[in-house]
N, CA, C and O atoms as a Tripos MOL2 file, in Angstrom:
@<TRIPOS>MOLECULE
protein
  284   283    71     0     0
PROTEIN
NO_CHARGES

@<TRIPOS>ATOM
      1 N           2.0290  -41.1920   40.3770 N.3       1 UNK1
      2 CA          1.0320  -40.6610   38.8380 C.3       1 UNK1
      3 C           1.2460  -39.8120   38.2070 C.2       1 UNK1
      4 O           2.4240  -40.1610   38.1340 O.2       1 UNK1
      5 N           1.2230  -38.8950   37.5910 N.am      2 UNK2
      6 CA          1.6230  -37.5970   37.2440 C.3       2 UNK2
      7 C          -0.0500  -37.2750   36.1300 C.2       2 UNK2
      8 O          -0.7370  -38.1820   35.6590 O.2       2 UNK2
      9 N          -0.2470  -36.1850   36.0130 N.am      3 UNK3
     10 CA         -1.3520  -36.1400   34.6530 C.3       3 UNK3
     11 C          -1.2430  -35.5070   33.7770 C.2       3 UNK3
     12 O          -1.8510  -34.4380   33.7310 O.2       3 UNK3
     13 N          -0.5500  -35.8580   32.8990 N.am      4 UNK4
     14 CA         -1.1130  -34.3920   31.6330 C.3       4 UNK4
     15 C          -2.5780  -34.1030   31.0890 C.2       4 UNK4
     16 O          -3.6160  -34.5950   30.6480 O.2       4 UNK4
     17 N          -1.8780  -32.9050   31.4560 N.am      5 UNK5
     18 CA         -3.1750  -32.0230   30.7070 C.3       5 UNK5
     19 C          -3.1620  -30.2030   29.5550 C.2       5 UNK5
     20 O          -2.9090  -29.0100   29.7180 O.2       5 UNK5
     21 N          -3.6810  -31.2840   28.3150 N.am      6 UNK6
     22 CA         -3.8590  -30.2590   27.6540 C.3       6 UNK6
     23 C          -4.6580  -29.7050   27.4060 C.2       6 UNK6
     24 O          -5.6790  -30.3840   27.3000 O.2       6 UNK6
     25 N          -4.8920  -27.7050   27.0530 N.am      7 UNK7
     26 CA         -4.3440  -26.3590   26.7970 C.3       7 UNK7
     27 C          -4.9800  -25.5430   25.0660 C.2       7 UNK7
     28 O          -5.3100  -24.4580   24.5860 O.2       7 UNK7
     29 N          -4.9330  -25.9610   24.9640 N.am      8 UNK8
     30 CA         -6.2640  -24.3510   24.0790 C.3       8 UNK8
     31 C          -6.5060  -23.7660   24.1240 C.2       8 UNK8
     32 O          -7.4960  -23.4980   24.8040 O.2       8 UNK8
     33 N          -5.8090  -22.8900   23.3960 N.am      9 UNK9
     34 CA         -6.1240  -21.3970   23.5750 C.3       9 UNK9
     35 C          -6.5180  -20.9810   21.8480 C.2       9 UNK9
     36 O          -5.5870  -21.0990   21.0510 O.2       9 UNK9
     37 N          -7.9780  -20.4730   21.2750 N.am     10 UNK10
     38 CA         -8.3530  -20.2120   20.4400 C.3      10 UNK10
     39 C          -8.3740  -18.4380   20.3330 C.2      10 UNK10
     40 O          -9.0250  -17.5510   20.8850 O.2      10 UNK10
     41 N          -7.5230  -18.4780   19.5320 N.am     11 UNK11
     42 CA         -7.8560  -16.4430   19.0350 C.3      11 UNK11
     43 C          -7.8180  -16.8070   17.3010 C.2      11 UNK11
     44 O          -7.3200  -17.5280   16.4370 O.2      11 UNK11
     45 N          -9.0740  -15.3270   17.6680 N.am     12 UNK12
     46 CA        -10.1380  -15.2910   16.5770 C.3      12 UNK12
     47 C          -9.5870  -13.7380   16.1210 C.2      12 UNK12
     48 O          -9.5410  -13.4460   14.9260 O.2      12 UNK12
     49 N          -9.2650  -12.9860   16.9430 N.am     13 UNK13
     50 CA         -8.9040  -11.5490   16.8090 C.3      13 UNK13
     51 C          -8.4070  -11.2990   16.3300 C.2      13 UNK13
     52 O          -7.3480  -11.9110   16.4710 O.2      13 UNK13
     53 N          -8.3710  -10.5870   15.5920 N.am     14 UNK14
     54 CA         -7.0620  -10.1080   14.7890 C.3      14 UNK14
     55 C          -7.1120   -8.6150   15.3580 C.2      14 UNK14
     56 O          -8.0750   -7.8790   15.5740 O.2      14 UNK14
     57 N          -5.5440   -8.3970   15.5510 N.am     15 UNK15
     58 CA         -4.7070   -7.0780   16.4580 C.3      15 UNK15
     59 C          -5.5070   -6.0290   15.3830 C.2      15 UNK15
     60 O          -5.6680   -6.1850   14.1730 O.2      15 UNK15
     61 N          -5.9340   -4.9470   16.2160 N.am     16 UNK16
     62 CA         -6.1560   -3.5160   15.6280 C.3      16 UNK16
     63 C          -5.2090   -3.1330   14.4620 C.2      16 UNK16
     64 O          -5.3470   -2.7550   13.2990 O.2      16 UNK16
     65 N          -3.9820   -3.4580   15.4710 N.am     17 UNK17
     66 CA         -2.5560   -2.8500   15.1370 C.3      17 UNK17
     67 C          -1.9320   -3.2700   13.8990 C.2      17 UNK17
     68 O          -0.8840   -2.7080   13.5800 O.2      17 UNK17
     69 N          -2.4820   -4.3000   13.0480 N.am     18 UNK18
     70 CA         -2.5980   -5.3880   12.2660 C.3      18 UNK18
     71 C          -3.5210   -4.6090   11.4170 C.2      18 UNK18
     72 O          -2.8790   -3.7000   10.8900 O.2      18 UNK18
     73 N          -5.0640   -4.5860   10.9840 N.am     19 UNK19
     74 CA         -5.7120   -3.6780   10.1430 C.3      19 UNK19
     75 C          -5.4820   -2.6830    9.8690 C.2      19 UNK19
     76 O          -5.6100   -2.4700    8.6630 O.2      19 UNK19
     77 N          -4.9590   -1.3270   10.8470 N.am     20 UNK20
     78 CA         -4.2350   -0.3240   10.8850 C.3      20 UNK20
     79 C          -3.5570    0.1600    9.6340 C.2      20 UNK20
     80 O          -3.6950    0.8020    8.5920 O.2      20 UNK20
     81 N          -2.1530   -1.0530   10.9170 N.am     21 UNK21
     82 CA         -1.0520   -1.3030    9.1770 C.3      21 UNK21
     83 C          -1.4200   -1.3880    8.2260 C.2      21 UNK21
     84 O          -1.0890   -0.4000    7.5710 O.2      21 UNK21
     85 N          -2.3470   -2.5050    7.3290 N.am     22 UNK22
     86 CA         -2.7170   -2.5510    6.1570 C.3      22 UNK22
     87 C          -3.0240   -1.7220    5.8180 C.2      22 UNK22
     88 O          -2.6480   -1.3580    4.7040 O.2      22 UNK22
     89 N          -4.1750   -0.6840    6.8390 N.am     23 UNK23
     90 CA         -5.5160   -0.0060    5.8490 C.3      23 UNK23
     91 C          -4.5290    1.1620    5.4480 C.2      23 UNK23
     92 O          -5.0100    1.8760    4.5680 O.2      23 UNK23
     93 N          -3.2290    1.5480    5.8860 N.am     24 UNK24
     94 CA         -2.1190    2.6170    6.4470 C.3      24 UNK24
     95 C          -2.0970    2.1110    4.4540 C.2      24 UNK24
     96 O          -2.8730    2.6280    3.6510 O.2      24 UNK24
     97 N          -0.8590    0.8630    4.0010 N.am     25 UNK25
     98 CA         -0.7950    0.0010    3.2700 C.3      25 UNK25
     99 C          -0.9170    0.7880    2.2260 C.2      25 UNK25
    100 O          -0.1170    1.5500    1.6840 O.2      25 UNK25
    101 N          -2.3980    0.4200    1.9270 N.am     26 UNK26
    102 CA         -3.3630    0.1520    1.2020 C.3      26 UNK26
    103 C          -3.5810    1.4950    0.6510 C.2      26 UNK26
    104 O          -3.7190    1.6220   -0.5650 O.2      26 UNK26
    105 N          -3.6250    2.5010    1.4280 N.am     27 UNK27
    106 CA         -4.0830    3.4750    0.5240 C.3      27 UNK27
    107 C          -2.8350    4.4720    0.5360 C.2      27 UNK27
    108 O          -3.1370    5.6650    0.5120 O.2      27 UNK27
    109 N          -1.4250    4.1430    0.5720 N.am     28 UNK28
    110 CA         -0.3750    4.3340   -0.0170 C.3      28 UNK28
    111 C          -0.2900    3.9930   -1.1530 C.2      28 UNK28
    112 O           0.2220    4.6060   -2.0890 O.2      28 UNK28
    113 N          -1.0770    2.4070   -1.1330 N.am     29 UNK29
    114 CA         -0.4100    2.3470   -2.7100 C.3      29 UNK29
    115 C          -1.4180    2.5650   -3.5150 C.2      29 UNK29
    116 O          -1.3130    2.5580   -4.7420 O.2      29 UNK29
    117 N          -2.4050    2.7620   -2.9260 N.am     30 UNK30
    118 CA         -3.4400    2.9390   -3.7910 C.3      30 UNK30
    119 C          -2.7820    4.7500   -4.2760 C.2      30 UNK30
    120 O          -2.4040    4.8950   -5.4380 O.2      30 UNK30
    121 N          -2.7330    5.6560   -3.5540 N.am     31 UNK31
    122 CA         -2.4610    6.8540   -4.4800 C.3      31 UNK31
    123 C          -1.4490    6.5810   -4.8810 C.2      31 UNK31
    124 O          -0.9280    7.6290   -4.4980 O.2      31 UNK31
    125 N          -0.2990    5.8420   -5.5500 N.am     32 UNK32
    126 CA          0.9820    5.4580   -5.4830 C.3      32 UNK32
    127 C           0.1030    4.9370   -7.4920 C.2      32 UNK32
    128 O           0.5060    5.2470   -8.6130 O.2      32 UNK32
    129 N          -0.7710    4.3380   -7.1840 N.am     33 UNK33
    130 CA         -0.4030    3.1120   -8.4020 C.3      33 UNK33
    131 C          -1.9740    4.3960   -9.2310 C.2      33 UNK33
    132 O          -2.2550    4.6720  -10.3970 O.2      33 UNK33
    133 N          -2.5480    4.7920   -7.9780 N.am     34 UNK34
    134 CA         -3.8160    5.6110   -9.2870 C.3      34 UNK34
    135 C          -4.1500    6.8610   -8.8240 C.2      34 UNK34
    136 O          -5.3370    7.1030   -9.0480 O.2      34 UNK34
    137 N          -3.2550    8.2200   -7.9700 N.am     35 UNK35
    138 CA         -2.7480    9.6160   -8.3020 C.3      35 UNK35
    139 C          -1.6250   10.0360   -7.9870 C.2      35 UNK35
    140 O          -1.5950   11.0170   -7.2440 O.2      35 UNK35
    141 N          -0.3760    9.4490   -8.4340 N.am     36 UNK36
    142 CA          0.9830   10.0810   -8.3930 C.3      36 UNK36
    143 C           0.9170   11.0990  -10.0070 C.2      36 UNK36
    144 O           0.8950   10.5060  -11.0850 O.2      36 UNK36
    145 N           0.9010   12.0460   -9.9620 N.am     37 UNK37
    146 CA          2.0290   12.6820  -11.0010 C.3      37 UNK37
    147 C           2.7190   13.1460  -11.0170 C.2      37 UNK37
    148 O           2.9710   14.2060  -11.5900 O.2      37 UNK37
    149 N           3.6350   12.1330  -10.0020 N.am     38 UNK38
    150 CA          5.4370   13.3030   -9.6280 C.3      38 UNK38
    151 C           4.8750   13.9140   -8.6840 C.2      38 UNK38
    152 O           4.7840   15.1100   -8.9600 O.2      38 UNK38
    153 N           4.2900   13.5630   -7.3170 N.am     39 UNK39
    154 CA          4.8510   14.2860   -6.2290 C.3      39 UNK39
    155 C           5.4510   13.8680   -5.0070 C.2      39 UNK39
    156 O           5.8460   14.5140   -4.0360 O.2      39 UNK39
    157 N           5.4270   11.9670   -5.4070 N.am     40 UNK40
    158 CA          6.4680   11.7900   -4.7220 C.3      40 UNK40
    159 C           7.8390   12.5150   -4.4720 C.2      40 UNK40
    160 O           8.5130   13.2410   -3.7420 O.2      40 UNK40
    161 N           7.7240   11.6020   -5.8940 N.am     41 UNK41
    162 CA          9.7160   12.3280   -6.2340 C.3      41 UNK41
    163 C          10.3970   13.4850   -6.4390 C.2      41 UNK41
    164 O          11.5730   13.5260   -6.8020 O.2      41 UNK41
    165 N           9.3660   14.8940   -6.1150 N.am     42 UNK42
    166 CA          9.0920   16.3610   -6.0350 C.3      42 UNK42
    167 C           9.1890   16.4040   -4.5080 C.2      42 UNK42
    168 O           8.6760   17.3180   -3.8620 O.2      42 UNK42
    169 N          10.0830   15.0560   -3.7650 N.am     43 UNK43
    170 CA         10.4220   15.8240   -2.3770 C.3      43 UNK43
    171 C          11.6260   16.3850   -2.4550 C.2      43 UNK43
    172 O          12.1780   17.4280   -2.1060 O.2      43 UNK43
    173 N          12.0480   14.7110   -3.3990 N.am     44 UNK44
    174 CA         13.2310   15.0000   -3.5700 C.3      44 UNK44
    175 C          14.4890   15.4010   -5.0620 C.2      44 UNK44
    176 O          15.6240   15.8560   -5.2000 O.2      44 UNK44
    177 N          13.1060   14.7540   -6.1090 N.am     45 UNK45
    178 CA         13.6540   16.2010   -7.0660 C.3      45 UNK45
    179 C          13.5030   17.6600   -7.8280 C.2      45 UNK45
    180 O          14.0630   18.2780   -8.7340 O.2      45 UNK45
    181 N          12.4250   17.8300   -6.9240 N.am     46 UNK46
    182 CA         12.0160   19.7610   -6.8190 C.3      46 UNK46
    183 C          10.4810   19.2770   -8.2170 C.2      46 UNK46
    184 O           9.6540   18.3660   -8.1600 O.2      46 UNK46
    185 N          10.6780   20.2880   -9.2180 N.am     47 UNK47
    186 CA          9.7610   20.4270  -10.2030 C.3      47 UNK47
    187 C           9.8870   18.9470  -11.1710 C.2      47 UNK47
    188 O           9.2250   18.0010  -11.5980 O.2      47 UNK47
    189 N          11.1920   19.5140  -11.1510 N.am     48 UNK48
    190 CA         11.4900   18.1010  -12.3900 C.3      48 UNK48
    191 C          10.5180   17.1610  -12.5670 C.2      48 UNK48
    192 O          10.0060   16.9300  -13.6630 O.2      48 UNK48
    193 N          10.1870   16.5110  -11.3780 N.am     49 UNK49
    194 CA          9.4410   15.2440  -11.1620 C.3      49 UNK49
    195 C           8.6990   15.1710  -11.6420 C.2      49 UNK49
    196 O           8.2410   14.1330  -12.1200 O.2      49 UNK49
    197 N           8.0180   16.8600  -11.7610 N.am     50 UNK50
    198 CA          6.5560   16.6910  -12.3810 C.3      50 UNK50
    199 C           6.0310   17.1030  -14.1000 C.2      50 UNK50
    200 O           4.9920   17.4320  -14.6730 O.2      50 UNK50
    201 N           7.8060   16.7810  -14.5230 N.am     51 UNK51
    202 CA          7.5820   16.5150  -15.8780 C.3      51 UNK51
    203 C           8.6310   15.1080  -16.2400 C.2      51 UNK51
    204 O           8.7830   14.6400  -17.3680 O.2      51 UNK51
    205 N           9.1740   14.6870  -15.1900 N.am     52 UNK52
    206 CA          9.2700   13.2470  -15.8480 C.3      52 UNK52
    207 C           8.4680   12.2470  -15.4280 C.2      52 UNK52
    208 O           8.4850   11.1980  -16.0730 O.2      52 UNK52
    209 N           7.4010   12.4030  -13.9870 N.am     53 UNK53
    210 CA          6.6880   11.8310  -14.1140 C.3      53 UNK53
    211 C           6.9970    9.9190  -13.5880 C.2      53 UNK53
    212 O           6.1580    9.0270  -13.7060 O.2      53 UNK53
    213 N           8.5840    9.7410  -12.9640 N.am     54 UNK54
    214 CA          9.0080    8.0680  -13.3070 C.3      54 UNK54
    215 C           8.3330    7.6480  -13.0040 C.2      54 UNK54
    216 O           8.2540    6.7510  -13.8440 O.2      54 UNK54
    217 N           6.6670    7.2850  -11.5590 N.am     55 UNK55
    218 CA          6.3440    5.9290  -10.8000 C.3      55 UNK55
    219 C           4.9450    6.2500  -12.0320 C.2      55 UNK55
    220 O           4.2940    5.2560  -12.3540 O.2      55 UNK55
    221 N           4.5580    7.5870  -12.6480 N.am     56 UNK56
    222 CA          3.2530    7.7990  -13.0820 C.3      56 UNK56
    223 C           3.8890    6.2320  -14.5080 C.2      56 UNK56
    224 O           3.4970    5.0670  -14.4410 O.2      56 UNK56
    225 N           4.8740    6.7850  -15.5810 N.am     57 UNK57
    226 CA          5.5620    5.7200  -16.2560 C.3      57 UNK57
    227 C           5.2080    4.2390  -15.4400 C.2      57 UNK57
    228 O           4.1280    3.6660  -15.5840 O.2      57 UNK57
    229 N           6.2290    3.7690  -14.6310 N.am     58 UNK58
    230 CA          6.1160    2.4300  -14.0220 C.3      58 UNK58
    231 C           5.3920    1.7110  -14.2180 C.2      58 UNK58
    232 O           5.3610    0.7890  -15.0330 O.2      58 UNK58
    233 N           4.3310    2.2340  -13.0800 N.am     59 UNK59
    234 CA          2.4630    1.8090  -13.0600 C.3      59 UNK59
    235 C           2.0280    2.5190  -14.1050 C.2      59 UNK59
    236 O           1.4170    3.4660  -13.6090 O.2      59 UNK59
    237 N           1.9880    2.6190  -15.5090 N.am     60 UNK60
    238 CA          0.8050    2.8020  -16.3870 C.3      60 UNK60
    239 C           0.4270    2.2900  -17.2180 C.2      60 UNK60
    240 O           0.1210    2.9050  -18.2390 O.2      60 UNK60
    241 N           0.2900    0.8810  -17.1040 N.am     61 UNK61
    242 CA         -0.5100   -0.2090  -17.4930 C.3      61 UNK61
    243 C          -1.4890   -1.1130  -15.8730 C.2      61 UNK61
    244 O          -2.3830   -1.9190  -15.6160 O.2      61 UNK61
    245 N          -0.5840   -0.3120  -15.2990 N.am     62 UNK62
    246 CA         -1.3480   -1.0480  -13.8450 C.3      62 UNK62
    247 C          -2.7810   -0.3280  -13.7550 C.2      62 UNK62
    248 O          -3.8300   -0.7060  -13.2340 O.2      62 UNK62
    249 N          -2.2820    1.4280  -14.7950 N.am     63 UNK63
    250 CA         -3.6160    2.5790  -14.2270 C.3      63 UNK63
    251 C          -5.1750    2.1380  -14.6090 C.2      63 UNK63
    252 O          -6.2780    2.2160  -14.0680 O.2      63 UNK63
    253 N          -4.6410    1.6450  -15.8200 N.am     64 UNK64
    254 CA         -5.7640    1.1470  -16.7540 C.3      64 UNK64
    255 C          -6.3810   -0.0370  -15.8090 C.2      64 UNK64
    256 O          -7.4470   -0.0390  -15.1930 O.2      64 UNK64
    257 N          -4.7950   -1.6120  -15.9380 N.am     65 UNK65
    258 CA         -6.0400   -2.2920  -15.1880 C.3      65 UNK65
    259 C          -6.6320   -1.9970  -14.4940 C.2      65 UNK65
    260 O          -7.6320   -2.7060  -14.6050 O.2      65 UNK65
    261 N          -6.8160   -1.0480  -13.3650 N.am     66 UNK66
    262 CA         -7.3450   -0.8570  -12.4730 C.3      66 UNK66
    263 C          -8.4800    0.8820  -12.7310 C.2      66 UNK66
    264 O          -9.1650    1.6030  -12.0070 O.2      66 UNK66
    265 N          -8.1580    0.8470  -13.8850 N.am     67 UNK67
    266 CA         -9.6590    1.3520  -14.4230 C.3      67 UNK67
    267 C          -9.3380    2.8510  -13.9350 C.2      67 UNK67
    268 O         -10.0010    3.3380  -13.0200 O.2      67 UNK67
    269 N          -8.4860    3.4480  -14.4540 N.am     68 UNK68
    270 CA         -7.7290    4.6950  -14.0740 C.3      68 UNK68
    271 C          -7.3670    6.0390  -15.0840 C.2      68 UNK68
    272 O          -6.5990    6.8090  -15.6610 O.2      68 UNK68
    273 N          -8.1890    5.7240  -14.8460 N.am     69 UNK69
    274 CA         -7.7930    7.4490  -16.4690 C.3      69 UNK69
    275 C          -6.0120    7.8870  -15.7210 C.2      69 UNK69
    276 O          -5.6440    7.9370  -14.5470 O.2      69 UNK69
    277 N          -5.4240    8.0820  -16.7380 N.am     70 UNK70
    278 CA         -4.3940    9.1950  -17.1180 C.3      70 UNK70
    279 C          -3.3690   10.2020  -18.6610 C.2      70 UNK70
    280 O          -2.4140   10.9730  -18.7600 O.2      70 UNK70
    281 N          -4.3690    9.5180  -19.5560 N.am     71 UNK71
    282 CA         -3.8720   10.7170  -20.4720 C.3      71 UNK71
    283 C          -6.0680   10.7950  -21.2610 C.2      71 UNK71
    284 O          -6.3890   11.6250  -22.1120 O.2      71 UNK71
@<TRIPOS>BOND
     1     1     2 1
     2     2     3 1
     3     3     4 2
     4     3     5 am
     5     5     6 1
     6     6     7 1
     7     7     8 2
     8     7     9 am
     9     9    10 1
    10    10    11 1
    11    11    12 2
    12    11    13 am
    13    13    14 1
    14    14    15 1
    15    15    16 2
    16    15    17 am
    17    17    18 1
    18    18    19 1
    19    19    20 2
    20    19    21 am
    21    21    22 1
    22    22    23 1
    23    23    24 2
    24    23    25 am
    25    25    26 1
    26    26    27 1
    27    27    28 2
    28    27    29 am
    29    29    30 1
    30    30    31 1
    31    31    32 2
    32    31    33 am
    33    33    34 1
    34    34    35 1
    35    35    36 2
    36    35    37 am
    37    37    38 1
    38    38    39 1
    39    39    40 2
    40    39    41 am
    41    41    42 1
    42    42    43 1
    43    43    44 2
    44    43    45 am
    45    45    46 1
    46    46    47 1
    47    47    48 2
    48    47    49 am
    49    49    50 1
    50    50    51 1
    51    51    52 2
    52    51    53 am
    53    53    54 1
    54    54    55 1
    55    55    56 2
    56    55    57 am
    57    57    58 1
    58    58    59 1
    59    59    60 2
    60    59    61 am
    61    61    62 1
    62    62    63 1
    63    63    64 2
    64    63    65 am
    65    65    66 1
    66    66    67 1
    67    67    68 2
    68    67    69 am
    69    69    70 1
    70    70    71 1
    71    71    72 2
    72    71    73 am
    73    73    74 1
    74    74    75 1
    75    75    76 2
    76    75    77 am
    77    77    78 1
    78    78    79 1
    79    79    80 2
    80    79    81 am
    81    81    82 1
    82    82    83 1
    83    83    84 2
    84    83    85 am
    85    85    86 1
    86    86    87 1
    87    87    88 2
    88    87    89 am
    89    89    90 1
    90    90    91 1
    91    91    92 2
    92    91    93 am
    93    93    94 1
    94    94    95 1
    95    95    96 2
    96    95    97 am
    97    97    98 1
    98    98    99 1
    99    99   100 2
   100    99   101 am
   101   101   102 1
   102   102   103 1
   103   103   104 2
   104   103   105 am
   105   105   106 1
   106   106   107 1
   107   107   108 2
   108   107   109 am
   109   109   110 1
   110   110   111 1
   111   111   112 2
   112   111   113 am
   113   113   114 1
   114   114   115 1
   115   115   116 2
   116   115   117 am
   117   117   118 1
   118   118   119 1
   119   119   120 2
   120   119   121 am
   121   121   122 1
   122   122   123 1
   123   123   124 2
   124   123   125 am
   125   125   126 1
   126   126   127 1
   127   127   128 2
   128   127   129 am
   129   129   130 1
   130   130   131 1
   131   131   132 2
   132   131   133 am
   133   133   134 1
   134   134   135 1
   135   135   136 2
   136   135   137 am
   137   137   138 1
   138   138   139 1
   139   139   140 2
   140   139   141 am
   141   141   142 1
   142   142   143 1
   143   143   144 2
   144   143   145 am
   145   145   146 1
   146   146   147 1
   147   147   148 2
   148   147   149 am
   149   149   150 1
   150   150   151 1
   151   151   152 2
   152   151   153 am
   153   153   154 1
   154   154   155 1
   155   155   156 2
   156   155   157 am
   157   157   158 1
   158   158   159 1
   159   159   160 2
   160   159   161 am
   161   161   162 1
   162   162   163 1
   163   163   164 2
   164   163   165 am
   165   165   166 1
   166   166   167 1
   167   167   168 2
   168   167   169 am
   169   169   170 1
   170   170   171 1
   171   171   172 2
   172   171   173 am
   173   173   174 1
   174   174   175 1
   175   175   176 2
   176   175   177 am
   177   177   178 1
   178   178   179 1
   179   179   180 2
   180   179   181 am
   181   181   182 1
   182   182   183 1
   183   183   184 2
   184   183   185 am
   185   185   186 1
   186   186   187 1
   187   187   188 2
   188   187   189 am
   189   189   190 1
   190   190   191 1
   191   191   192 2
   192   191   193 am
   193   193   194 1
   194   194   195 1
   195   195   196 2
   196   195   197 am
   197   197   198 1
   198   198   199 1
   199   199   200 2
   200   199   201 am
   201   201   202 1
   202   202   203 1
   203   203   204 2
   204   203   205 am
   205   205   206 1
   206   206   207 1
   207   207   208 2
   208   207   209 am
   209   209   210 1
   210   210   211 1
   211   211   212 2
   212   211   213 am
   213   213   214 1
   214   214   215 1
   215   215   216 2
   216   215   217 am
   217   217   218 1
   218   218   219 1
   219   219   220 2
   220   219   221 am
   221   221   222 1
   222   222   223 1
   223   223   224 2
   224   223   225 am
   225   225   226 1
   226   226   227 1
   227   227   228 2
   228   227   229 am
   229   229   230 1
   230   230   231 1
   231   231   232 2
   232   231   233 am
   233   233   234 1
   234   234   235 1
   235   235   236 2
   236   235   237 am
   237   237   238 1
   238   238   239 1
   239   239   240 2
   240   239   241 am
   241   241   242 1
   242   242   243 1
   243   243   244 2
   244   243   245 am
   245   245   246 1
   246   246   247 1
   247   247   248 2
   248   247   249 am
   249   249   250 1
   250   250   251 1
   251   251   252 2
   252   251   253 am
   253   253   254 1
   254   254   255 1
   255   255   256 2
   256   255   257 am
   257   257   258 1
   258   258   259 1
   259   259   260 2
   260   259   261 am
   261   261   262 1
   262   262   263 1
   263   263   264 2
   264   263   265 am
   265   265   266 1
   266   266   267 1
   267   267   268 2
   268   267   269 am
   269   269   270 1
   270   270   271 1
   271   271   272 2
   272   271   273 am
   273   273   274 1
   274   274   275 1
   275   275   276 2
   276   275   277 am
   277   277   278 1
   278   278   279 1
   279   279   280 2
   280   279   281 am
   281   281   282 1
   282   282   283 1
   283   283   284 2
@<TRIPOS>SUBSTRUCTURE
     1 UNK1         2 RESIDUE 1 A UNK
     2 UNK2         6 RESIDUE 1 A UNK
     3 UNK3        10 RESIDUE 1 A UNK
     4 UNK4        14 RESIDUE 1 A UNK
     5 UNK5        18 RESIDUE 1 A UNK
     6 UNK6        22 RESIDUE 1 A UNK
     7 UNK7        26 RESIDUE 1 A UNK
     8 UNK8        30 RESIDUE 1 A UNK
     9 UNK9        34 RESIDUE 1 A UNK
    10 UNK10       38 RESIDUE 1 A UNK
    11 UNK11       42 RESIDUE 1 A UNK
    12 UNK12       46 RESIDUE 1 A UNK
    13 UNK13       50 RESIDUE 1 A UNK
    14 UNK14       54 RESIDUE 1 A UNK
    15 UNK15       58 RESIDUE 1 A UNK
    16 UNK16       62 RESIDUE 1 A UNK
    17 UNK17       66 RESIDUE 1 A UNK
    18 UNK18       70 RESIDUE 1 A UNK
    19 UNK19       74 RESIDUE 1 A UNK
    20 UNK20       78 RESIDUE 1 A UNK
    21 UNK21       82 RESIDUE 1 A UNK
    22 UNK22       86 RESIDUE 1 A UNK
    23 UNK23       90 RESIDUE 1 A UNK
    24 UNK24       94 RESIDUE 1 A UNK
    25 UNK25       98 RESIDUE 1 A UNK
    26 UNK26      102 RESIDUE 1 A UNK
    27 UNK27      106 RESIDUE 1 A UNK
    28 UNK28      110 RESIDUE 1 A UNK
    29 UNK29      114 RESIDUE 1 A UNK
    30 UNK30      118 RESIDUE 1 A UNK
    31 UNK31      122 RESIDUE 1 A UNK
    32 UNK32      126 RESIDUE 1 A UNK
    33 UNK33      130 RESIDUE 1 A UNK
    34 UNK34      134 RESIDUE 1 A UNK
    35 UNK35      138 RESIDUE 1 A UNK
    36 UNK36      142 RESIDUE 1 A UNK
    37 UNK37      146 RESIDUE 1 A UNK
    38 UNK38      150 RESIDUE 1 A UNK
    39 UNK39      154 RESIDUE 1 A UNK
    40 UNK40      158 RESIDUE 1 A UNK
    41 UNK41      162 RESIDUE 1 A UNK
    42 UNK42      166 RESIDUE 1 A UNK
    43 UNK43      170 RESIDUE 1 A UNK
    44 UNK44      174 RESIDUE 1 A UNK
    45 UNK45      178 RESIDUE 1 A UNK
    46 UNK46      182 RESIDUE 1 A UNK
    47 UNK47      186 RESIDUE 1 A UNK
    48 UNK48      190 RESIDUE 1 A UNK
    49 UNK49      194 RESIDUE 1 A UNK
    50 UNK50      198 RESIDUE 1 A UNK
    51 UNK51      202 RESIDUE 1 A UNK
    52 UNK52      206 RESIDUE 1 A UNK
    53 UNK53      210 RESIDUE 1 A UNK
    54 UNK54      214 RESIDUE 1 A UNK
    55 UNK55      218 RESIDUE 1 A UNK
    56 UNK56      222 RESIDUE 1 A UNK
    57 UNK57      226 RESIDUE 1 A UNK
    58 UNK58      230 RESIDUE 1 A UNK
    59 UNK59      234 RESIDUE 1 A UNK
    60 UNK60      238 RESIDUE 1 A UNK
    61 UNK61      242 RESIDUE 1 A UNK
    62 UNK62      246 RESIDUE 1 A UNK
    63 UNK63      250 RESIDUE 1 A UNK
    64 UNK64      254 RESIDUE 1 A UNK
    65 UNK65      258 RESIDUE 1 A UNK
    66 UNK66      262 RESIDUE 1 A UNK
    67 UNK67      266 RESIDUE 1 A UNK
    68 UNK68      270 RESIDUE 1 A UNK
    69 UNK69      274 RESIDUE 1 A UNK
    70 UNK70      278 RESIDUE 1 A UNK
    71 UNK71      282 RESIDUE 1 A UNK
C-alpha cells in the first residue's frame, strides 16, 4: 500500500521587490497628479509643454479632489 502525504506551505511575506515597485509607481503617480506642470512632456515638446500643460488639464479635477492647489 502507498501512503499519500499532503504538504502545506504558507507564504505570508510580501516580496521586497514588489513593495519597491509599488512605491515607485505611487511616487510617479503622485508627481503626475500633484506636481506636474509640463515637466514630463517637456522632454518631447520642449518649452511649449510648460504652456500647454496637457497632463495638468487631464488631471485637473483629480488634483483638486486630492487637495492639491493648482491655481
